[in-house]
C-alpha positions as CSV (number, residue, x, y, z in Angstrom):
1,M,16.2,-17.2,5.3
2,A,19.0,-16.9,7.8
3,F,19.5,-13.8,9.9
4,K,22.8,-13.0,11.4
5,S,21.2,-12.5,14.8
6,E,17.9,-12.7,16.6
7,D,17.8,-8.9,16.8
8,D,18.1,-8.7,13.0
9,A,15.1,-11.0,12.7
10,K,13.0,-9.0,15.1
11,N,14.0,-5.7,13.4
12,Y,13.3,-7.2,10.0
13,W,9.8,-8.2,11.0
14,R,9.1,-5.0,12.8
15,E,10.0,-3.0,9.7
16,N,8.0,-5.4,7.5
17,V,4.8,-5.1,9.7
18,S,5.2,-1.4,9.9
19,L,5.4,-1.2,6.1
20,V,2.3,-3.4,5.7
21,V,0.3,-1.3,8.2
22,K,1.2,2.0,6.5
23,L,0.2,0.6,3.1
24,M,-3.1,-0.8,4.4
25,V,-3.9,2.5,5.9
26,I,-3.3,4.2,2.6
27,W,-5.5,1.6,0.8
28,F,-8.3,2.0,3.4
29,V,-8.3,5.8,3.0
30,V,-8.4,5.5,-0.8
31,S,-11.0,2.7,-1.0
32,F,-13.3,3.5,2.0
33,G,-12.5,7.2,2.4
34,C,-12.5,8.4,-1.2
35,G,-15.1,5.8,-2.4
36,I,-17.6,6.1,0.4
37,L,-16.9,8.8,3.1
38,F,-15.8,11.6,0.8
39,A,-17.8,10.5,-2.3
40,D,-20.3,13.3,-2.2
41,A,-17.5,15.9,-2.1
42,L,-15.6,14.2,-4.8
43,N,-18.6,13.8,-7.0
44,S,-18.4,17.5,-7.9
45,I,-15.3,16.6,-9.9
46,Q,-15.5,14.6,-13.1
47,L,-12.8,12.2,-14.4
48,G,-13.3,10.8,-17.9
49,G,-17.0,11.6,-17.8
50,Y,-17.5,9.9,-14.4
51,K,-17.9,11.5,-11.0
52,L,-14.7,11.2,-9.1
53,G,-16.3,9.6,-6.0
54,F,-17.8,6.9,-8.3
55,W,-14.4,6.5,-10.1
56,F,-12.6,5.9,-6.8
57,A,-15.1,3.4,-5.6
58,Q,-15.0,1.4,-8.9
59,Q,-11.5,1.9,-10.3
60,G,-9.3,4.2,-8.1
61,S,-9.0,1.8,-5.2
62,I,-8.0,-1.1,-7.6
63,Y,-5.3,1.0,-9.3
64,T,-4.1,2.2,-5.9
65,F,-3.9,-1.4,-4.7
66,L,-1.8,-2.3,-7.7
67,V,0.6,0.5,-7.1
68,L,0.8,-0.4,-3.4
69,I,1.6,-4.0,-4.4
70,W,4.4,-2.8,-6.7
71,Y,5.8,-0.5,-4.0
72,Y,5.6,-3.3,-1.4
73,A,7.6,-5.6,-3.6
74,K,10.2,-2.9,-4.3
75,A,10.5,-1.9,-0.6
76,M,10.7,-5.6,0.5
77,G,13.6,-6.1,-2.0
78,K,15.5,-3.3,-0.3
79,L,14.6,-4.5,3.2
80,D,15.8,-8.1,2.3
81,A,19.0,-6.7,0.9
82,K,19.5,-4.6,4.1
83,Y,19.3,-7.7,6.3
84,G,21.1,-10.0,3.9
85,V,18.2,-12.3,3.2
86,E,17.4,-11.5,-0.4
87,E,16.6,-14.2,-2.9
88,E,19.2,-15.3,-5.4
């Protein structure tokens, strides 16, 4: 990976870390918030015969994590192209 300048390298990593932090906050809210903190409120709703709070604790956070991985890979591809460090 060769950046054109040191500023490009710093900006690239700043944007990368910012993206990771945002995605981790989303995952935390879904896994901990929906699965634990808001479980009682969500349990009044049913999804596929299961209480929604239980579903988020068991399945929803995993599905969310998979979507976040997909989004991160796509966003990093764009970020790599923006700074000219994409893989060939």
